[in-house]
TORMI-402115 format. One line per field, with one value per atom (N, C-alpha, C, O, CB): x, y, z; residue in three letters; residue number from 1; atom name. Coordinates in Angstrom, 2 decimals. Atoms other than C-alpha are relative to their C-alpha. Glycine has a CB too. Layout:
TORMI-402115
xx	(X; ...)
yy	(Y; ...)
zz	(Z; ...)
rest	(ala; ...)
nr	(NUM; ...)
atom	(CA; ...)
END
This chain:
TORMI-402115
xx	(-1.14; 86.81; 0.23; -0.03; 1.10; -0.26; 87.84; 0.92; 1.87; 0.21; -0.89; 89.51; 1.38; 1.46; -0.70; -1.17; 93.31; 0.46; 0.29; 0.84; -0.51; 94.88; 1.25; 1.70; 0.53; -1.05; 97.53; 1.43; 2.34; 0.07; -1.32; 100.21; 0.24; 1.34; -0.24; -0.07; 99.17; 0.12; 0.55; -1.44; -0.33; 99.23; 1.49; 2.08; -0.76; -1.56; 102.91; 0.77; 1.91; 0.53; -0.13; 103.25; 0.28; 1.34; -1.08; -0.03; 102.20; 1.05; 1.46; -1.66; -1.12; 104.66; 1.34; 2.21; 0.06; -1.37; 107.57; 0.03; 1.06; -0.11; 0.05; 106.65; -0.14; 0.68; -0.86; 0.10; 105.91; 1.97; 2.73; -1.51; -1.45; 109.50; 1.04; 2.22; 0.19; -1.02; 111.01; 0.88; 2.00; 1.37; -0.84; 111.96; -0.70; -0.64; 0.34; 0.95; 109.68; 0.71; 0.54; -1.70; -0.28; 111.50; -1.06; -1.26; 1.56; 0.89; 108.87; 0.53; 0.90; -1.37; -0.27; 109.64; 1.35; 2.11; 0.47; -1.15; 112.16; 1.28; 2.37; -0.23; -1.14; 114.58; 0.72; 1.92; -0.20; -0.38; 114.86; 0.35; 0.98; -0.82; -0.23; 115.11; 1.37; 2.22; -1.16; -1.13; 117.88; 1.24; 2.40; -0.18; -1.14; 119.96; 0.15; 1.13; -0.25; -0.43; 119.88; 1.34; 1.32; -1.57; -1.24; 123.23; -0.28; 0.15; 1.00; -0.25; 122.41; -1.39; -2.07; 1.58; 1.05; 119.77; -1.54; -2.45; 0.21; 1.50; 116.62; -0.29; 0.36; -0.25; 0.43; 114.93; -0.99; -1.14; -0.46; 1.49; 111.64; -0.10; 0.20; -1.51; 0.31; 110.87; -1.72; -2.23; 1.01; 1.45; 107.06; -0.15; 0.39; -0.77; 0.20; 105.88; -1.51; -2.26; 0.66; 1.48; 102.42; -0.18; 0.64; -0.24; 0.08; 101.14; -0.65; -1.16; -0.45; 0.57; 99.89; 1.34; 1.30; -1.07; -1.47; 103.88; 0.24; -0.44; 1.16; -0.39; 105.18; 0.91; 1.21; 0.58; -0.80; 107.23; 1.24; 1.78; 0.13; -1.18; 110.17; 0.15; 1.24; -0.36; -0.23; 109.51; 0.12; 0.99; -1.13; -0.16; 109.07; 1.48; 1.88; -0.89; -1.28; 112.74; 0.74; 1.84; 0.43; -0.86; 114.10; -0.22; 0.58; -0.58; 0.35; 112.41; 0.90; 1.62; -1.98; -0.61; 113.92; 1.66; 2.39; -0.50; -1.44; 117.33; 0.43; 1.52; 0.31; -0.19; 116.95; -0.23; 0.22; -0.58; 0.33; 115.62; 1.34; 1.69; -1.32; -1.17; 118.89; 1.19; 1.96; 0.27; -0.95; 121.07; -0.15; 0.80; -0.12; 0.35; 119.49; 0.15; 0.61; -1.43; 0.16; 119.10; -1.21; -0.98; 1.62; 1.45; 115.47; -1.05; -1.00; -0.55; 1.41; 112.04; -0.71; -0.40; -1.12; 0.96; 109.57; -1.31; -1.59; 0.27; 1.49; 105.78; -0.61; -0.18; -0.94; 0.74; 103.49; -1.36; -2.09; 0.00; 1.38; 100.42; -1.11; -1.03; -0.01; 0.72; 97.40; -1.40; -1.63; 0.05; 1.34; 93.68; 0.16; -0.45; -0.24; -0.22; 94.80; 1.52; 2.43; -0.19; -1.21; 97.57; 0.81; 0.33; -0.31; -1.24; 100.87; -0.27; 0.04; 1.65; 0.16; 99.77; -1.26; -1.32; -0.34; 1.02; 96.53; 0.76; 0.47; -1.40; -0.44; 98.59; 1.15; 1.40; 0.67; -1.28; 101.47; -0.52; -0.11; 1.40; 0.64; 99.24; 1.12; 1.02; -0.40; -0.78; 102.06; -0.50; -0.69; 1.41; 0.58; 100.84; 1.17; 2.37; -0.24; -0.63; 102.04; 1.07; 2.05; 0.52; -0.96; 104.06; -0.23; -1.33; -0.09; 0.11; 104.92; 0.85; 0.60; 0.38; -0.84; 107.66; 0.58; 0.93; 0.93; -0.52; 108.76; 1.11; 1.14; -1.21; -1.01; 111.77; -0.52; -0.93; 1.51; -0.04; 111.37; 1.28; 1.89; -0.83; -1.29; 114.51; 0.11; 0.88; 0.79; -0.23; 113.78; -0.33; -1.47; -0.73; 0.04; 114.34; -1.47; -2.29; 1.51; 1.02; 111.74; -1.39; -2.36; 0.23; 1.32; 108.95; -0.18; -1.27; -0.11; 0.00; 109.89; -0.67; -1.77; 1.68; 0.51; 109.58; -1.38; -2.02; 0.78; 1.29; 106.31; -1.23; -2.30; -0.15; 0.95; 104.78; 0.03; -0.99; 0.32; -0.02; 106.25; -0.95; -1.45; 1.48; 0.99; 104.26; -1.28; -1.94; 0.30; 1.50; 100.93; -0.69; -0.43; -0.41; 0.77; 98.36; -1.17; -2.10; -0.53; 0.66; 96.73; -0.25; 0.64; 0.74; 0.42; 94.67; 0.43; 0.44; -1.43; -0.41; 95.92; 1.73; 2.35; -0.60; -1.57; 99.59; 0.32; -0.27; 0.90; -0.56; 101.61; 1.54; 2.00; -0.64; -1.14; 105.05; 0.59; 0.18; 0.46; -0.22; 106.66; 0.98; 2.03; 0.37; -1.25; 108.68; 0.10; 0.08; -0.25; -0.27; 109.13; -0.82; -1.53; 1.55; 0.91; 107.56; -1.12; -0.96; -0.58; 1.14; 104.15; -0.85; -0.81; -0.88; 0.72; 101.92; -1.44; -2.16; 0.14)
yy	(0.82; 102.44; -0.97; -0.77; 0.78; 0.99; 99.33; 0.20; 0.93; -0.97; -0.07; 98.88; -0.66; -1.84; -0.68; 0.67; 98.44; -0.99; -0.77; 0.78; 1.10; 95.21; 0.87; 2.00; -1.29; -0.50; 95.59; 0.09; 0.89; -0.87; 0.07; 94.61; 1.30; 1.79; -1.15; -1.16; 97.63; 1.15; 2.25; 0.15; -1.21; 99.77; 0.08; 1.15; 0.01; 0.02; 98.51; 0.52; 0.96; -1.70; -0.24; 99.21; 1.44; 1.98; -0.45; -1.54; 102.89; 0.66; 1.81; 0.59; -0.63; 103.45; -0.10; 0.68; -0.74; 0.39; 102.11; 1.38; 2.05; -1.90; -1.23; 104.95; 0.98; 1.81; 0.08; -1.44; 107.70; 0.15; 1.11; -0.45; 0.18; 106.68; 0.13; 0.40; -1.08; -0.22; 106.82; -1.54; -1.62; 1.60; 1.04; 103.06; -0.97; -2.16; -0.51; 0.86; 101.58; 0.28; 1.43; 0.41; -0.41; 101.42; -0.78; -1.97; -0.32; 0.62; 100.66; -0.03; 0.99; 0.68; -0.02; 99.31; -1.13; -1.26; 1.87; 0.83; 96.65; 0.88; 0.50; -1.41; -0.65; 99.26; 0.49; 0.25; 0.90; -0.41; 101.00; -0.96; -0.55; 0.80; 1.00; 97.91; -0.50; -0.72; -1.27; 0.52; 96.65; 1.00; 0.64; -0.28; -1.02; 99.79; -0.10; 0.54; 1.51; -0.39; 99.47; -1.22; -2.35; -0.18; 0.68; 97.93; -1.04; -2.18; 1.03; 0.67; 96.58; 0.68; 1.61; 0.11; -0.32; 96.89; -0.18; 0.59; 1.26; 0.45; 95.08; -1.16; -2.20; -0.37; 1.02; 93.04; -0.81; -2.00; 0.54; 0.82; 92.23; 0.24; 1.38; 0.58; -0.33; 91.98; -0.34; -1.16; -1.07; 0.03; 92.40; -0.04; 0.79; 1.38; 0.46; 90.81; -0.01; -0.59; -1.24; 0.00; 91.52; -1.41; -1.73; 1.30; 0.98; 88.26; 0.12; -0.85; -0.94; -0.34; 89.85; 0.33; 0.65; 1.37; -0.10; 90.07; -1.04; -2.06; -0.53; 0.63; 88.44; -1.15; -1.23; 0.88; 1.36; 85.10; 0.53; 0.29; -0.98; -0.99; 87.41; 0.83; 0.86; 1.16; -0.81; 89.61; -0.99; -0.78; 1.06; 0.88; 86.68; -0.51; -0.80; -1.09; 0.60; 85.46; 1.08; 0.81; -0.70; -1.32; 89.00; 0.27; 0.86; 1.48; -0.35; 89.11; -1.14; -0.87; -0.24; 1.00; 85.73; 0.00; -0.59; -1.16; -0.26; 86.84; 1.28; 1.38; 0.49; -1.06; 89.96; -0.31; 0.39; 1.02; 0.66; 87.84; -0.75; -0.62; -1.12; 0.46; 85.84; 1.16; 1.07; -0.86; -0.80; 88.65; 1.08; 1.56; 0.75; -0.54; 90.36; -0.91; -0.62; 0.44; 1.40; 86.94; 0.62; 0.89; -0.46; -0.52; 88.26; -0.83; -1.67; 1.44; 0.80; 86.83; 0.80; 1.96; -0.08; -0.50; 87.56; -0.34; -1.48; -0.50; 0.50; 87.76; 0.50; 1.27; 0.88; 0.12; 87.49; 0.42; -0.27; -1.58; -0.54; 89.78; -0.52; -0.31; 1.06; 0.70; 87.88; 0.88; 1.49; -1.60; -0.66; 89.37; 1.47; 2.20; -0.38; -1.71; 92.81; 0.08; -0.73; 1.02; -0.08; 94.13; 0.86; 1.55; 0.77; -0.74; 95.58; 1.65; 2.51; -0.50; -1.49; 98.97; 0.55; 1.75; 0.22; -0.61; 99.19; 0.22; 1.13; -1.01; 0.24; 98.35; 1.31; 1.79; -1.67; -1.11; 101.07; 1.57; 2.66; -0.61; -1.10; 103.45; 0.57; 1.78; 0.99; -0.26; 103.65; -0.85; -2.06; -0.25; 0.62; 103.12; -1.03; -0.85; 1.29; 1.04; 99.94; -0.53; -0.96; 0.44; 0.54; 98.80; -1.50; -2.01; 0.61; 1.53; 95.07; -0.79; -1.96; -0.52; 0.22; 94.83; 1.25; 2.31; -0.80; -1.13; 96.78; -0.65; -1.87; 0.66; 0.34; 96.59; 0.67; 1.83; 0.59; -0.83; 97.26; 0.00; -1.06; -0.67; -0.08; 98.59; 0.84; 1.74; 0.80; -0.16; 98.91; -1.20; -1.66; 1.11; 1.43; 95.70; -0.13; -1.04; -0.18; 0.43; 96.12; 0.38; 0.17; 0.40; 0.08; 97.04; -1.25; -1.81; 1.12; 1.22; 94.10; -1.06; -1.59; -0.44; 0.98; 91.87; 0.21; -0.83; -0.10; -0.08; 93.30; -0.49; -1.05; 1.71; 0.37; 92.92; -1.66; -2.26; 0.75; 1.27; 89.17; -0.82; -1.94; -0.35; 0.77; 88.48; 0.39; 0.06; 0.02; -0.06; 89.51; -0.82; -0.90; 1.39; 0.75; 87.23; 0.63; 1.27; -1.03; -0.72; 88.28; -0.89; -1.26; 1.25; 0.82; 86.27; 0.56; -0.19; -0.18; -0.38; 88.46; -0.05; 0.26; 1.52; 0.13; 87.85; -1.46; -2.01; 1.27; 1.39; 84.45; 0.33; 1.32; -1.23; -0.17; 83.80; -0.68; -1.80; -0.62; 0.46; 83.27; -1.05; -0.88; 1.03; 1.21; 80.05; -0.40; -1.61; -1.45; 0.05; 80.21; -0.98; -1.73; -0.39; 0.95; 78.34; 0.81; 1.98; -1.21; -0.62; 79.14; 0.57; 0.14; -1.15; -0.81; 81.51; -0.33; 0.33; 1.33)
zz	(0.15; 103.66; 1.06; 2.24; -0.12; -0.79; 104.96; 0.83; 0.55; -0.56; -1.18; 108.36; -0.24; -0.59; 1.21; 0.16; 108.18; 0.85; 2.05; -0.05; -0.65; 109.35; 0.91; 0.71; -1.18; -0.77; 112.10; -0.72; -0.51; 1.19; 1.11; 109.38; -0.73; -0.95; -1.23; 1.08; 107.17; 1.03; 0.66; -1.15; -0.79; 110.30; 0.27; 0.42; 1.33; -0.23; 110.86; -1.44; -1.34; 0.43; 1.22; 107.07; -0.03; -0.36; -0.75; 0.09; 107.44; 1.20; 1.10; 0.23; -1.00; 110.59; -0.58; -0.23; 1.43; 0.75; 108.46; -1.19; -1.27; -0.88; 0.76; 105.86; 0.66; 0.26; -0.86; -1.00; 108.20; 0.56; 0.47; 1.93; -0.23; 109.37; -0.92; -0.69; 0.41; 1.39; 106.00; -0.12; -0.62; 0.32; 0.04; 106.42; -0.89; -0.58; 1.37; 0.90; 103.63; -1.26; -1.66; -0.03; 1.34; 100.21; -0.97; -0.73; -0.36; 0.56; 97.59; -1.62; -2.21; 0.34; 1.58; 93.77; 0.12; 1.08; -0.76; -0.13; 92.81; -0.55; -0.13; -0.84; 0.12; 91.28; 1.13; 1.27; -0.75; -1.02; 94.44; 1.13; 2.11; 0.27; -1.15; 96.63; -0.37; 0.49; 0.13; 0.45; 94.15; 0.34; 0.14; -1.46; -0.12; 95.06; 1.34; 1.71; -0.51; -1.43; 98.80; 0.28; -0.21; 1.25; -0.45; 100.15; 1.07; 0.90; 0.54; -0.89; 103.36; 0.89; 0.47; 0.47; -0.86; 106.33; -0.35; -0.03; 0.29; 0.36; 104.90; 0.77; 0.66; -1.57; -0.97; 107.43; -0.49; -0.24; 1.22; 0.51; 105.57; -1.37; -1.72; 0.71; 1.41; 101.87; 0.16; 0.93; -1.28; 0.08; 101.06; -1.63; -2.36; 0.80; 1.15; 97.81; -0.23; 0.55; -0.14; 0.63; 95.73; -0.68; -1.54; -1.21; 1.01; 94.38; -1.19; -1.75; 0.44; 1.29; 91.46; -1.13; -2.32; 0.26; 0.61; 90.66; -1.42; -1.31; 1.34; 0.89; 87.27; 0.68; 1.88; -0.94; -0.15; 87.12; 0.37; 1.46; -1.34; 0.20; 86.30; 1.48; 2.05; -1.41; -1.20; 89.46; 1.06; 1.90; 0.31; -1.01; 91.62; 0.20; 1.33; -0.24; 0.02; 90.56; 0.30; 0.78; -1.23; -0.35; 91.08; 1.62; 2.35; -0.99; -1.78; 94.83; 0.58; 1.53; 0.65; -0.65; 95.53; 0.08; 0.87; -0.64; 0.13; 94.41; 1.20; 1.76; -1.73; -1.04; 96.82; 1.00; 1.91; -0.06; -1.36; 99.52; 0.50; 1.67; -0.14; -0.25; 99.35; 0.29; 1.25; -1.13; 0.00; 98.88; 1.58; 2.21; -1.51; -1.59; 102.29; 1.02; 2.12; 0.21; -1.05; 104.02; 0.83; 2.01; 1.20; -0.75; 105.22; -0.27; -1.17; -0.45; 0.35; 105.34; -1.15; -1.41; 1.43; 1.01; 102.64; 0.33; 0.70; -1.32; -0.16; 103.03; -1.59; -2.45; 1.57; 1.39; 100.13; 0.42; 1.12; -0.73; -0.02; 100.02; -0.58; -1.79; -0.44; 0.77; 99.00; 0.22; 1.26; 0.39; -0.66; 98.63; -0.13; -0.91; 1.66; 0.17; 99.04; -0.51; -0.30; 1.68; 1.02; 96.80; 1.00; 1.91; -1.70; -0.74; 98.22; -0.22; 0.61; -0.79; 0.32; 96.34; 0.96; 1.26; -1.74; -0.83; 98.56; 1.45; 2.23; 0.09; -1.33; 101.53; 0.28; 1.39; 0.11; -0.04; 100.90; -0.55; -0.17; -1.17; 0.41; 98.89; -1.10; -1.31; 1.30; 1.04; 96.11; -1.22; -1.31; 0.39; 1.42; 92.61; -0.35; -0.12; -1.40; 0.72; 90.95; 0.84; 0.24; -1.30; -0.86; 94.10; -0.03; 0.16; 1.42; -0.03; 93.84; 1.03; 1.36; -1.34; -0.95; 96.31; 0.64; 0.12; -0.49; -0.92; 99.25; 0.85; 1.00; 1.00; -0.97; 101.62; 1.46; 1.52; -0.53; -1.56; 105.71; 0.31; 0.48; 1.33; -0.40; 106.54; 1.66; 2.00; -1.30; -1.41; 110.41; 0.65; 0.58; 0.58; -0.71; 112.43; 0.94; 0.80; 1.11; -0.76; 114.98; -0.40; 0.32; 1.24; 0.81; 112.49; -0.73; -0.79; -1.02; 0.83; 110.34; 1.12; 0.97; -0.59; -0.84; 113.44; 0.39; 0.57; 1.11; -0.53; 114.55; -1.38; -1.19; 0.62; 0.92; 110.82; -0.10; -0.44; -1.38; 0.15; 110.93; 1.21; 1.11; -0.03; -0.85; 114.09; -0.07; 0.91; 1.33; 0.08; 113.13; -1.09; -2.29; -0.19; 0.96; 111.97; -0.86; -0.38; 0.72; 0.89; 108.83; -1.26; -2.04; -0.27; 1.30; 106.17; -1.10; -2.08; -0.22; 1.33; 103.55; -0.32; -1.33; -0.17; 0.16; 104.13; 0.57; 1.50; 0.91; -0.22; 104.12; -0.20; -0.77; -1.14; -0.06; 104.64; -1.63; -1.93; 1.43; 1.26; 100.95; 0.01; 0.63; -0.83; 0.13; 100.27; -1.34; -1.57; 0.88; 1.71; 96.52; -0.49; 0.17; -0.53; 0.80; 93.77; -0.53; -0.89; 0.88; 0.58; 92.60; 1.37; 2.52; -0.99; -0.87; 94.35; 0.12; 0.86; -0.38)
rest	(met; met; met; met; met; pro; pro; pro; pro; pro; lys; lys; lys; lys; lys; lys; lys; lys; lys; lys; ser; ser; ser; ser; ser; lys; lys; lys; lys; lys; ala; ala; ala; ala; ala; glu; glu; glu; glu; glu; ser; ser; ser; ser; ser; tyr; tyr; tyr; tyr; tyr; ile; ile; ile; ile; ile; gly; gly; gly; gly; gly; phe; phe; phe; phe; phe; cys; cys; cys; cys; cys; ile; ile; ile; ile; ile; lys; lys; lys; lys; lys; ala; ala; ala; ala; ala; gly; gly; gly; gly; gly; lys; lys; lys; lys; lys; leu; leu; leu; leu; leu; thr; thr; thr; thr; thr; cys; cys; cys; cys; cys; gly; gly; gly; gly; gly; phe; phe; phe; phe; phe; asn; asn; asn; asn; asn; ala; ala; ala; ala; ala; val; val; val; val; val; glu; glu; glu; glu; glu; leu; leu; leu; leu; leu; leu; leu; leu; leu; leu; lys; lys; lys; lys; lys; lys; lys; lys; lys; lys; asp; asp; asp; asp; asp; val; val; val; val; val; phe; phe; phe; phe; phe; leu; leu; leu; leu; leu; leu; leu; leu; leu; leu; leu; leu; leu; leu; leu; leu; leu; leu; leu; leu; cys; cys; cys; cys; cys; asp; asp; asp; asp; asp; thr; thr; thr; thr; thr; val; val; val; val; val; ser; ser; ser; ser; ser; asp; asp; asp; asp; asp; asn; asn; asn; asn; asn; gly; gly; gly; gly; gly; lys; lys; lys; lys; lys; lys; lys; lys; lys; lys; ser; ser; ser; ser; ser; ala; ala; ala; ala; ala; glu; glu; glu; glu; glu; lys; lys; lys; lys; lys; leu; leu; leu; leu; leu; gln; gln; gln; gln; gln; arg; arg; arg; arg; arg; arg; arg; arg; arg; arg; phe; phe; phe; phe; phe; gly; gly; gly; gly; gly; cys; cys; cys; cys; cys; glu; glu; glu; glu; glu; met; met; met; met; met; leu; leu; leu; leu; leu; leu; leu; leu; leu; leu; phe; phe; phe; phe; phe; cys; cys; cys; cys; cys; gly; gly; gly; gly; gly; lys; lys; lys; lys; lys; thr; thr; thr; thr; thr; leu; leu; leu; leu; leu; glu; glu; glu; glu; glu; glu; glu; glu; glu; glu; ala; ala; ala; ala; ala; thr; thr; thr; thr; thr; gly; gly; gly; gly; gly; lys; lys; lys; lys; lys; thr; thr; thr; thr; thr; gly; gly; gly; gly; gly; cys; cys; cys; cys; cys; lys; lys; lys; lys; lys; leu; leu; leu; leu; leu; ala; ala; ala; ala; ala; ala; ala; ala; ala; ala; val; val; val; val; val; arg; arg; arg; arg; arg; glu; glu; glu; glu; glu; lys; lys; lys; lys; lys; asn; asn; asn; asn; asn; leu; leu; leu; leu; leu; ala; ala; ala; ala; ala; lys; lys; lys; lys; lys; ala; ala; ala; ala; ala; ile; ile; ile; ile; ile; leu; leu; leu; leu; leu; ser; ser; ser; ser; ser; val; val; val; val; val; glu; glu; glu; glu; glu; asp; asp; asp; asp; asp; glu; glu; glu; glu; glu; asn; asn; asn; asn; asn; ile; ile; ile; ile; ile; arg; arg; arg; arg; arg; lys; lys; lys; lys; lys; tyr; tyr; tyr; tyr; tyr; ser; ser; ser; ser; ser; gly; gly; gly; gly; gly; gly; gly; gly; gly; gly; asn; asn; asn; asn; asn; ile; ile; ile; ile; ile)
nr	(1; 1; 1; 1; 1; 2; 2; 2; 2; 2; 3; 3; 3; 3; 3; 4; 4; 4; 4; 4; 5; 5; 5; 5; 5; 6; 6; 6; 6; 6; 7; 7; 7; 7; 7; 8; 8; 8; 8; 8; 9; 9; 9; 9; 9; 10; 10; 10; 10; 10; 11; 11; 11; 11; 11; 12; 12; 12; 12; 12; 13; 13; 13; 13; 13; 14; 14; 14; 14; 14; 15; 15; 15; 15; 15; 16; 16; 16; 16; 16; 17; 17; 17; 17; 17; 18; 18; 18; 18; 18; 19; 19; 19; 19; 19; 20; 20; 20; 20; 20; 21; 21; 21; 21; 21; 22; 22; 22; 22; 22; 23; 23; 23; 23; 23; 24; 24; 24; 24; 24; 25; 25; 25; 25; 25; 26; 26; 26; 26; 26; 27; 27; 27; 27; 27; 28; 28; 28; 28; 28; 29; 29; 29; 29; 29; 30; 30; 30; 30; 30; 31; 31; 31; 31; 31; 32; 32; 32; 32; 32; 33; 33; 33; 33; 33; 34; 34; 34; 34; 34; 35; 35; 35; 35; 35; 36; 36; 36; 36; 36; 37; 37; 37; 37; 37; 38; 38; 38; 38; 38; 39; 39; 39; 39; 39; 40; 40; 40; 40; 40; 41; 41; 41; 41; 41; 42; 42; 42; 42; 42; 43; 43; 43; 43; 43; 44; 44; 44; 44; 44; 45; 45; 45; 45; 45; 46; 46; 46; 46; 46; 47; 47; 47; 47; 47; 48; 48; 48; 48; 48; 49; 49; 49; 49; 49; 50; 50; 50; 50; 50; 51; 51; 51; 51; 51; 52; 52; 52; 52; 52; 53; 53; 53; 53; 53; 54; 54; 54; 54; 54; 55; 55; 55; 55; 55; 56; 56; 56; 56; 56; 57; 57; 57; 57; 57; 58; 58; 58; 58; 58; 59; 59; 59; 59; 59; 60; 60; 60; 60; 60; 61; 61; 61; 61; 61; 62; 62; 62; 62; 62; 63; 63; 63; 63; 63; 64; 64; 64; 64; 64; 65; 65; 65; 65; 65; 66; 66; 66; 66; 66; 67; 67; 67; 67; 67; 68; 68; 68; 68; 68; 69; 69; 69; 69; 69; 70; 70; 70; 70; 70; 71; 71; 71; 71; 71; 72; 72; 72; 72; 72; 73; 73; 73; 73; 73; 74; 74; 74; 74; 74; 75; 75; 75; 75; 75; 76; 76; 76; 76; 76; 77; 77; 77; 77; 77; 78; 78; 78; 78; 78; 79; 79; 79; 79; 79; 80; 80; 80; 80; 80; 81; 81; 81; 81; 81; 82; 82; 82; 82; 82; 83; 83; 83; 83; 83; 84; 84; 84; 84; 84; 85; 85; 85; 85; 85; 86; 86; 86; 86; 86; 87; 87; 87; 87; 87; 88; 88; 88; 88; 88; 89; 89; 89; 89; 89; 90; 90; 90; 90; 90; 91; 91; 91; 91; 91; 92; 92; 92; 92; 92; 93; 93; 93; 93; 93; 94; 94; 94; 94; 94; 95; 95; 95; 95; 95; 96; 96; 96; 96; 96; 97; 97; 97; 97; 97; 98; 98; 98; 98; 98; 99; 99; 99; 99; 99; 100; 100; 100; 100; 100; 101; 101; 101; 101; 101; 102; 102; 102; 102; 102; 103; 103; 103; 103; 103; 104; 104; 104; 104; 104; 105; 105; 105; 105; 105; 106; 106; 106; 106; 106; 107; 107; 107; 107; 107; 108; 108; 108; 108; 108; 109; 109; 109; 109; 109)
atom	(N; CA; C; O; CB; N; CA; C; O; CB; N; CA; C; O; CB; N; CA; C; O; CB; N; CA; C; O; CB; N; CA; C; O; CB; N; CA; C; O; CB; N; CA; C; O; CB; N; CA; C; O; CB; N; CA; C; O; CB; N; CA; C; O; CB; N; CA; C; O; CB; N; CA; C; O; CB; N; CA; C; O; CB; N; CA; C; O; CB; N; CA; C; O; CB; N; CA; C; O; CB; N; CA; C; O; CB; N; CA; C; O; CB; N; CA; C; O; CB; N; CA; C; O; CB; N; CA; C; O; CB; N; CA; C; O; CB; N; CA; C; O; CB; N; CA; C; O; CB; N; CA; C; O; CB; N; CA; C; O; CB; N; CA; C; O; CB; N; CA; C; O; CB; N; CA; C; O; CB; N; CA; C; O; CB; N; CA; C; O; CB; N; CA; C; O; CB; N; CA; C; O; CB; N; CA; C; O; CB; N; CA; C; O; CB; N; CA; C; O; CB; N; CA; C; O; CB; N; CA; C; O; CB; N; CA; C; O; CB; N; CA; C; O; CB; N; CA; C; O; CB; N; CA; C; O; CB; N; CA; C; O; CB; N; CA; C; O; CB; N; CA; C; O; CB; N; CA; C; O; CB; N; CA; C; O; CB; N; CA; C; O; CB; N; CA; C; O; CB; N; CA; C; O; CB; N; CA; C; O; CB; N; CA; C; O; CB; N; CA; C; O; CB; N; CA; C; O; CB; N; CA; C; O; CB; N; CA; C; O; CB; N; CA; C; O; CB; N; CA; C; O; CB; N; CA; C; O; CB; N; CA; C; O; CB; N; CA; C; O; CB; N; CA; C; O; CB; N; CA; C; O; CB; N; CA; C; O; CB; N; CA; C; O; CB; N; CA; C; O; CB; N; CA; C; O; CB; N; CA; C; O; CB; N; CA; C; O; CB; N; CA; C; O; CB; N; CA; C; O; CB; N; CA; C; O; CB; N; CA; C; O; CB; N; CA; C; O; CB; N; CA; C; O; CB; N; CA; C; O; CB; N; CA; C; O; CB; N; CA; C; O; CB; N; CA; C; O; CB; N; CA; C; O; CB; N; CA; C; O; CB; N; CA; C; O; CB; N; CA; C; O; CB; N; CA; C; O; CB; N; CA; C; O; CB; N; CA; C; O; CB; N; CA; C; O; CB; N; CA; C; O; CB; N; CA; C; O; CB; N; CA; C; O; CB; N; CA; C; O; CB; N; CA; C; O; CB; N; CA; C; O; CB; N; CA; C; O; CB; N; CA; C; O; CB; N; CA; C; O; CB; N; CA; C; O; CB; N; CA; C; O; CB; N; CA; C; O; CB; N; CA; C; O; CB; N; CA; C; O; CB; N; CA; C; O; CB; N; CA; C; O; CB; N; CA; C; O; CB; N; CA; C; O; CB; N; CA; C; O; CB; N; CA; C; O; CB; N; CA; C; O; CB)
END
């Protein structure tokens, strides 16, 4: 089993704390307190557009998972989008240097 990155460890903490919402439908139901969105680079163009709308709605950063899928990082089958609902864990994930994660700035992946 490959070693987990620091970002993946923080994602694990989010899951344990019940502060990670996985899946587009579940994230769309959230009203507030989303501090970071995690998007898989295998997502469709429509998925990207939906994620960008959610990013604008919540006014938060979005990170793109490349190389490793979000499904692998979260352990949730078919996970293409996840929302971090805990401010300090979101900051911790954003502060980590990881070759599999980069800031999403729109456009082509």
